[in-house]
VOPA-634376 format. One record per residue: residue number from 1; residue in three letters; x, y, z of N, C-alpha, C in turn. Coordinates in steps of 0.2 Angstrom, whole numbers. Last residue first. Layout:
BEGIN
k; r; npx; npy; npz; capx; capy; capz; cpx; cpy; cpz
NUM; ALA; X; Y; Z; X; Y; Z; X; Y; Z
...
//
This chain:
BEGIN
k; r; npx; npy; npz; capx; capy; capz; cpx; cpy; cpz
108; ILE; 1334; 402; 231; 1341; 403; 227; 1340; 399; 221
107; GLU; 1322; 411; 239; 1324; 406; 235; 1330; 407; 231
106; TYR; 1322; 417; 256; 1322; 418; 249; 1325; 412; 245
105; LEU; 1317; 424; 271; 1318; 418; 267; 1318; 420; 260
104; GLU; 1324; 435; 283; 1320; 434; 278; 1322; 427; 274
103; GLY; 1333; 438; 294; 1326; 437; 295; 1322; 435; 290
102; SER; 1345; 440; 287; 1342; 446; 290; 1335; 444; 291
101; ALA; 1343; 425; 278; 1347; 430; 280; 1343; 436; 282
100; TYR; 1342; 410; 270; 1339; 414; 275; 1345; 419; 278
99; GLY; 1337; 402; 255; 1342; 405; 259; 1338; 409; 264
98; ILE; 1334; 386; 248; 1331; 392; 251; 1336; 395; 256
97; ARG; 1335; 375; 235; 1339; 379; 240; 1335; 385; 242
96; LYS; 1329; 359; 230; 1327; 367; 231; 1332; 369; 236
95; ILE; 1333; 347; 228; 1328; 349; 223; 1327; 357; 224
94; ILE; 1345; 335; 229; 1343; 342; 231; 1339; 344; 226
93; LYS; 1341; 318; 232; 1344; 323; 228; 1341; 330; 230
92; GLY; 1335; 308; 240; 1343; 309; 241; 1345; 314; 236
91; GLU; 1322; 310; 238; 1325; 304; 236; 1332; 305; 236
90; LYS; 1324; 327; 240; 1319; 322; 238; 1323; 316; 235
89; TYR; 1328; 340; 250; 1330; 334; 247; 1324; 330; 246
88; ILE; 1333; 357; 252; 1327; 352; 252; 1329; 346; 247
87; HIS; 1342; 366; 262; 1343; 362; 256; 1337; 357; 257
86; ILE; 1343; 382; 268; 1339; 376; 269; 1339; 372; 262
85; GLU; 1357; 392; 273; 1352; 389; 267; 1349; 383; 270
84; GLN; 1361; 407; 280; 1360; 400; 281; 1356; 398; 275
83; HIS; 1374; 420; 280; 1368; 417; 278; 1367; 410; 279
82; CYS; 1386; 422; 285; 1382; 427; 285; 1375; 426; 283
81; GLY; 1389; 406; 287; 1392; 412; 290; 1387; 418; 291
80; PHE; 1382; 396; 281; 1388; 399; 277; 1391; 405; 280
79; ASP; 1375; 381; 286; 1377; 388; 288; 1383; 390; 284
78; GLU; 1362; 372; 280; 1369; 373; 279; 1370; 380; 282
77; VAL; 1349; 360; 285; 1352; 367; 286; 1359; 367; 285
76; VAL; 1339; 350; 276; 1345; 351; 279; 1347; 358; 279
75; ALA; 1324; 341; 274; 1327; 348; 274; 1334; 347; 278
74; GLU; 1314; 331; 263; 1318; 332; 269; 1322; 338; 269
73; VAL; 1298; 326; 257; 1304; 329; 257; 1308; 330; 263
72; ASN; 1284; 325; 255; 1288; 319; 255; 1296; 322; 253
71; VAL; 1275; 335; 252; 1277; 334; 259; 1282; 328; 260
70; ASP; 1273; 347; 240; 1276; 341; 241; 1278; 340; 249
69; GLY; 1268; 361; 239; 1263; 355; 240; 1266; 349; 242
68; TYR; 1275; 372; 236; 1276; 367; 231; 1271; 361; 233
67; ASN; 1272; 382; 247; 1273; 384; 240; 1273; 379; 235
66; ALA; 1271; 374; 258; 1266; 379; 257; 1266; 381; 249
65; VAL; 1283; 366; 258; 1276; 363; 258; 1271; 368; 255
64; TYR; 1292; 376; 260; 1292; 372; 254; 1285; 369; 253
63; TYR; 1289; 382; 272; 1289; 386; 267; 1288; 382; 260
62; GLU; 1291; 370; 280; 1284; 374; 280; 1284; 378; 274
61; LEU; 1305; 369; 279; 1300; 363; 277; 1293; 366; 276
60; GLY; 1309; 381; 284; 1311; 379; 277; 1306; 374; 275
59; ILE; 1305; 379; 298; 1303; 385; 294; 1304; 383; 286
58; GLN; 1313; 368; 301; 1305; 368; 301; 1302; 373; 297
57; ARG; 1326; 373; 300; 1324; 367; 296; 1316; 367; 296
56; LEU; 1325; 383; 310; 1326; 385; 303; 1324; 379; 298
55; GLU; 1325; 376; 321; 1319; 380; 320; 1319; 382; 312
54; LYS; 1337; 369; 320; 1331; 365; 321; 1325; 369; 319
53; ASN; 1346; 380; 320; 1346; 376; 314; 1339; 372; 314
52; SER; 1339; 395; 328; 1343; 388; 328; 1342; 384; 322
51; ILE; 1344; 411; 324; 1339; 406; 324; 1342; 399; 324
50; ALA; 1348; 428; 328; 1350; 421; 327; 1344; 416; 328
49; GLY; 1345; 442; 318; 1344; 438; 324; 1346; 431; 323
48; GLY; 1348; 450; 308; 1341; 447; 308; 1340; 443; 314
47; GLY; 1361; 455; 306; 1356; 459; 308; 1349; 456; 309
46; CYS; 1366; 443; 301; 1368; 449; 298; 1362; 454; 300
45; CYS; 1372; 428; 308; 1367; 432; 307; 1370; 439; 305
44; GLY; 1374; 410; 310; 1377; 417; 309; 1371; 421; 307
43; GLY; 1365; 399; 321; 1368; 401; 314; 1370; 408; 315
42; MET; 1367; 390; 336; 1364; 396; 332; 1368; 397; 326
41; GLU; 1368; 380; 346; 1368; 378; 339; 1364; 384; 335
40; LEU; 1371; 382; 359; 1365; 385; 356; 1363; 383; 349
39; TRP; 1383; 375; 362; 1378; 375; 366; 1371; 377; 364
38; GLY; 1390; 374; 346; 1390; 372; 353; 1384; 372; 356
37; SER; 1392; 389; 336; 1391; 382; 337; 1391; 380; 344
36; ARG; 1389; 401; 323; 1390; 399; 330; 1389; 392; 331
35; PRO; 1397; 408; 309; 1392; 403; 312; 1394; 402; 319
34; ARG; 1399; 426; 309; 1402; 419; 308; 1397; 414; 311
33; ALA; 1396; 438; 312; 1394; 436; 305; 1397; 429; 304
32; PHE; 1399; 442; 325; 1392; 443; 323; 1390; 440; 316
31; ILE; 1413; 440; 327; 1407; 438; 332; 1401; 437; 329
30; TYR; 1419; 445; 316; 1421; 438; 318; 1415; 435; 323
29; ASP; 1415; 458; 315; 1414; 453; 309; 1414; 446; 312
28; ASN; 1420; 463; 327; 1413; 463; 325; 1411; 458; 320
27; PHE; 1434; 461; 324; 1431; 457; 329; 1424; 457; 329
26; GLY; 1436; 470; 313; 1437; 463; 312; 1434; 459; 318
25; LEU; 1432; 482; 319; 1428; 479; 313; 1429; 472; 312
24; PHE; 1441; 483; 329; 1434; 483; 331; 1430; 480; 325
23; VAL; 1453; 483; 322; 1452; 478; 326; 1445; 477; 328
22; VAL; 1451; 495; 314; 1452; 489; 311; 1451; 483; 316
21; ALA; 1450; 505; 325; 1445; 504; 320; 1445; 497; 317
20; ALA; 1463; 504; 330; 1457; 502; 334; 1451; 501; 330
19; ILE; 1471; 509; 320; 1472; 502; 322; 1466; 499; 326
18; LEU; 1465; 522; 319; 1465; 517; 314; 1466; 510; 316
17; VAL; 1470; 527; 332; 1462; 526; 330; 1461; 522; 324
16; VAL; 1484; 526; 330; 1480; 522; 336; 1473; 521; 334
15; ILE; 1486; 535; 320; 1487; 528; 319; 1484; 523; 324
14; VAL; 1482; 547; 326; 1478; 544; 320; 1479; 537; 319
13; GLY; 1491; 547; 336; 1484; 547; 338; 1480; 544; 332
12; SER; 1503; 549; 329; 1502; 543; 333; 1495; 542; 335
11; LYS; 1500; 562; 323; 1501; 556; 319; 1500; 550; 323
10; VAL; 1500; 570; 335; 1494; 569; 331; 1494; 563; 326
9; VAL; 1513; 568; 339; 1508; 566; 343; 1501; 565; 339
8; ALA; 1520; 574; 328; 1521; 567; 330; 1516; 564; 334
7; LEU; 1515; 587; 329; 1514; 583; 323; 1515; 576; 325
6; SER; 1521; 591; 341; 1514; 590; 341; 1512; 586; 335
5; ASN; 1535; 590; 338; 1532; 586; 343; 1525; 585; 343
4; GLU; 1536; 600; 328; 1537; 593; 326; 1535; 589; 331
3; ASN; 1522; 611; 329; 1529; 610; 329; 1530; 602; 328
2; LEU; 1509; 619; 319; 1511; 613; 324; 1519; 612; 324
1; MET; 1505; 636; 318; 1507; 630; 315; 1510; 625; 321
//
């Protein structure tokens, strides 16, 4: 059986491990699932790798043209942290939203 001092050491060790896990998970979420800005203009990612807003805008336009045939549109990338969206506009109105997460495009 553990004496009182040994039990206190084990309890302290468990608390330290739990605090370290919470800090790690919070830091990991902050670094990898939040939008990045500044010198690289990279969006957030959830395992799919970062892609610049400029590249994503072009990918979204190509996807829209290939699927809908309309070339008279504009695309704007919105970054929501763990996913990015390409908003397709025609005559100032949003006509399609395309999501991007984990390296995949999907229609919203």
